[in-house]
C-alpha positions as CSV (number, residue, x, y, z in Angstrom):
1,X,-15.0,-10.0,1.4
2,X,-12.5,-9.5,-1.4
3,X,-12.8,-11.2,-4.7
4,X,-10.4,-11.4,-7.7
5,X,-12.2,-11.0,-11.0
6,X,-10.1,-12.4,-13.9
7,X,-11.3,-10.9,-17.2
8,X,-10.8,-13.6,-19.8
9,X,-10.9,-12.5,-23.4
10,X,-11.3,-14.7,-26.5
11,X,-9.1,-13.9,-29.5
12,X,-11.6,-15.4,-31.9
13,X,-14.5,-13.2,-30.7
14,X,-15.6,-10.0,-32.4
15,X,-15.2,-7.2,-29.9
16,X,-16.2,-4.4,-32.3
17,X,-19.7,-4.1,-30.8
18,X,-18.7,-4.5,-27.1
19,X,-19.8,-1.7,-24.8
20,X,-17.0,0.4,-23.2
21,X,-15.6,-0.7,-19.9
22,X,-15.2,2.8,-18.4
23,X,-18.9,3.1,-17.2
24,X,-18.6,-0.2,-15.4
25,X,-15.4,0.9,-13.7
26,X,-16.9,4.2,-12.7
27,X,-20.1,2.7,-11.3
28,X,-18.3,0.1,-9.2
29,X,-15.7,2.6,-8.1
30,X,-18.4,5.1,-6.9
31,X,-20.0,2.6,-4.7
32,X,-16.7,1.3,-3.3
33,X,-17.0,-2.2,-4.8
34,X,-14.0,-2.0,-7.1
35,X,-10.7,-1.5,-5.2
36,X,-8.1,-1.9,-8.0
37,X,-7.7,-3.3,-11.5
38,X,-5.8,-3.0,-14.8
39,X,-5.6,-4.3,-18.3
40,X,-2.8,-6.8,-19.2
41,X,-0.7,-6.9,-22.3
42,X,-1.6,-9.6,-24.9
43,X,-0.5,-13.2,-24.4
44,X,2.2,-12.9,-27.0
45,X,4.1,-10.6,-24.6
46,X,3.9,-13.1,-21.7
47,X,6.9,-15.2,-20.5
48,X,6.3,-18.5,-18.7
49,X,8.8,-19.6,-16.2
50,X,9.3,-23.2,-14.9
51,X,12.0,-24.7,-12.7
52,X,12.8,-28.4,-13.4
53,X,15.7,-30.2,-11.7
54,X,17.1,-26.8,-10.5
55,X,17.2,-25.4,-14.1
56,X,15.1,-22.3,-15.0
57,X,13.1,-22.9,-18.1
58,X,11.8,-19.8,-19.8
59,X,9.2,-20.0,-22.6
60,X,7.9,-17.0,-24.5
61,X,4.1,-16.8,-24.5
62,X,1.3,-17.9,-22.1
63,X,1.5,-21.1,-20.0
64,X,-1.4,-22.7,-21.9
65,X,-2.2,-22.7,-25.6
66,X,-5.8,-21.6,-25.8
67,X,-8.0,-19.1,-27.5
68,X,-9.1,-17.7,-24.2
69,X,-6.6,-15.6,-22.2
70,X,-6.6,-13.3,-19.1
71,X,-6.9,-9.8,-20.5
72,X,-7.1,-8.0,-17.1
73,X,-8.1,-8.2,-13.5
74,X,-10.2,-6.3,-10.9
75,X,-10.2,-6.6,-7.1
76,X,-13.7,-6.3,-5.8
77,X,-15.0,-5.8,-2.2
78,X,-18.4,-7.4,-2.0
79,X,-20.7,-8.7,0.8
80,X,-21.2,-12.0,-0.9
81,X,-20.2,-14.2,-3.8
82,X,-23.6,-13.5,-5.4
83,X,-22.9,-9.8,-5.4
84,X,-19.4,-10.4,-7.0
85,X,-21.0,-12.6,-9.7
86,X,-23.6,-9.8,-10.4
87,X,-20.7,-7.3,-10.8
88,X,-18.9,-9.7,-13.1
89,X,-22.0,-10.3,-15.2
90,X,-22.3,-6.5,-15.8
91,X,-18.7,-6.3,-17.2
92,X,-18.8,-5.8,-21.0
93,X,-16.3,-8.5,-21.7
94,X,-18.7,-11.1,-20.2
95,X,-20.7,-10.8,-23.4
96,X,-17.8,-12.0,-25.6
97,X,-15.4,-13.8,-23.2
98,X,-15.6,-15.1,-19.6
99,X,-15.2,-13.7,-16.1
100,X,-13.6,-15.9,-13.4
101,X,-14.6,-14.8,-9.8
102,X,-12.4,-16.2,-7.1
103,X,-12.4,-15.2,-3.4
104,X,-9.2,-14.1,-1.8
105,X,-7.7,-16.6,0.7
106,X,-9.0,-15.8,4.2
107,X,-6.5,-13.9,6.2
108,X,-6.1,-13.7,10.0
109,X,-5.6,-10.6,12.0
110,X,-1.8,-10.7,11.6
111,X,-2.2,-10.2,7.9
112,X,-4.7,-7.3,8.2
113,X,-3.3,-4.5,6.1
114,X,-4.5,-1.6,8.1
115,X,-3.6,-3.4,11.3
116,X,-0.1,-3.9,10.0
117,X,0.3,-0.2,9.4
118,X,-1.1,0.7,12.9
119,X,1.3,-1.8,14.4
120,X,4.2,-0.2,12.6
121,X,3.2,3.2,13.9
122,X,3.1,1.7,17.4
123,X,6.6,0.3,16.9
124,X,7.8,3.8,15.8
125,X,6.3,5.3,19.0
126,X,8.1,2.7,21.1
127,X,11.4,3.4,19.3
128,X,11.0,7.1,20.1
129,X,10.3,6.4,23.7
130,X,13.4,4.2,24.0
131,X,15.4,6.8,21.9
132,X,16.5,3.8,19.8
133,X,17.7,5.2,16.5
134,X,18.2,1.8,14.7
135,X,14.8,0.6,15.8
136,X,13.2,3.8,14.5
137,X,14.9,3.6,11.1
138,X,14.0,-0.1,10.8
139,X,10.4,1.2,10.2
140,X,11.6,2.7,6.8
141,X,12.6,1.2,3.5
142,X,16.3,1.8,2.6
143,X,15.1,4.0,-0.3
144,X,12.5,5.9,1.7
145,X,11.8,9.5,0.5
146,X,11.6,11.6,3.7
147,X,10.8,15.3,3.7
148,X,10.5,17.4,6.9
149,X,9.9,21.1,7.3
150,X,10.2,22.3,10.9
151,X,11.1,25.7,12.3
152,X,11.8,27.0,8.8
153,X,14.4,24.3,8.2
154,X,14.1,21.7,5.5
155,X,15.6,18.3,5.4
156,X,15.3,15.6,2.7
157,X,16.3,12.0,2.5
158,X,16.8,9.1,4.9
159,X,20.4,10.1,5.7
160,X,19.3,13.5,6.8
161,X,16.4,12.0,8.8
162,X,18.8,9.6,10.5
163,X,21.0,12.6,11.5
164,X,18.0,14.6,12.7
165,X,16.8,11.7,14.9
166,X,20.3,11.1,16.3
167,X,20.5,14.8,17.3
168,X,17.0,14.7,18.7
169,X,17.6,11.6,20.9
170,X,21.0,13.0,22.1
171,X,19.4,16.4,23.1
172,X,16.8,15.0,25.6
173,X,17.3,13.7,29.1
174,X,14.7,11.0,29.0
175,X,12.1,9.3,26.8
176,X,10.6,11.1,23.8
177,X,6.8,10.8,24.0
178,X,5.3,10.4,20.5
179,X,1.5,11.0,20.8
180,X,-0.5,10.3,17.6
181,X,-3.5,12.6,17.9
182,X,-5.4,11.5,14.8
183,X,-4.4,8.6,12.5
184,X,-6.4,7.9,9.4
185,X,-5.3,5.0,7.2
186,X,-6.2,4.1,3.6
187,X,-4.7,0.9,2.3
188,X,-5.0,-1.9,-0.3
189,X,-3.0,-5.1,-1.0
190,X,0.3,-3.5,-1.8
191,X,0.4,0.2,-0.7
192,X,-1.1,2.4,2.0
193,X,-1.3,6.0,3.1
194,X,-1.8,7.5,6.5
195,X,-2.5,11.1,7.7
196,X,-1.9,12.1,11.3
197,X,-1.1,14.8,13.8
198,X,1.9,13.7,15.8
199,X,3.0,15.5,19.0
200,X,6.5,15.0,20.3
201,X,7.3,16.0,23.9
202,X,10.4,15.5,26.0
203,X,12.7,17.2,28.6
204,X,15.8,18.6,26.9
205,X,19.2,18.3,28.6
206,X,19.5,22.1,28.8
207,X,16.4,22.3,30.9
208,X,13.9,23.4,28.2
209,X,11.0,21.5,27.0
210,X,10.5,19.9,23.6
211,X,6.9,20.2,22.5
212,X,6.3,20.0,18.8
213,X,3.3,19.0,16.7
214,X,3.7,17.8,13.1
215,X,1.2,17.1,10.4
216,X,2.5,13.9,8.8
217,X,1.5,12.2,5.6
218,X,3.0,8.7,5.3
219,X,3.2,6.2,2.4
220,X,3.8,2.5,3.1
221,X,4.9,-0.3,0.8
222,X,4.4,-4.1,1.3
223,X,7.9,-5.5,1.2
224,X,6.7,-9.1,1.3
225,X,7.5,-9.6,4.9
226,X,6.0,-6.5,6.4
227,X,4.8,-3.0,5.6
228,X,7.4,-0.2,5.8
229,X,7.4,3.5,5.4
230,X,8.5,4.4,1.9
231,X,7.5,8.1,1.9
232,X,7.1,10.6,4.7
233,X,6.2,14.3,4.6
234,X,6.0,16.2,7.8
235,X,5.4,19.9,8.5
236,X,5.3,21.7,11.9
237,X,1.9,22.9,13.0
238,X,2.3,26.5,14.2
239,X,0.6,27.4,17.4
240,X,-0.2,23.8,18.3
C-alpha cells in the first residue's frame, strides 16, 4: 500500500546537529520502499489561493500561521501502516520536527496506473487493426516527442508520425496486426515508461507483405483524465 509521508519542519528548532537525509533516502530506495520524494521551498515562498463568492483571493505565505511547516514529502510503498511509521521514525527530521504518515485513498482497477498504460496499448493495437488514424493519434499528447528509425530513414515529431501512419494505412489492403511481443512497464503516480518489441504485419496493396519488428521505448504522462504517450522512440530490429 502507498503512503504519503509529509516531512514537517520546525523553524524554531536547531537543525545543526541533525543527521543527513541522504542515507535514509538511499536505504529505503534500495529496498523499494521509497518511490518518490522531494524537498519543498520555505513557507515564505508559498502562495495560498482561496475562492470566495466567485472571487479568487491570493495570499502570499502558507495557509496557516504556525512554526511547523511541510518541508518535503516522500511517497512510500509499505506492506502496513506500522512499516510506514517505522520508516518515518528513521527519518532525521523526526528528531527535530514531525512526520505525518497518511495512506493514499484506495483506488479501484480503473485507476491502476500500470493497467491504464496497458489499456492504452490495447487501444493503439485496435486503432492499427482498424486503420483508424485519428484513433491512433488520440493515444498521444499534442506535444508528444516521437522519433522513429526504420529502414535507414528517420522521422521526428508528431506531424511526421501522422503522415507515416497515414501512408502505412493507405498502403495495406486489410487490417494491420500489431503484436506486442514483450511489454515491460514501470510507472508511478504521474509518469510511466514501457519497453516492448512490436511486430507489425499486413498485406500490402501491391501484393507484398508487411512484416516489421520494432524495439519501442515509450513515455507516458498522466493528463488528469487518462495516461497518454508523450514520448516514443522506435527502431527497426534487423533480422527479426
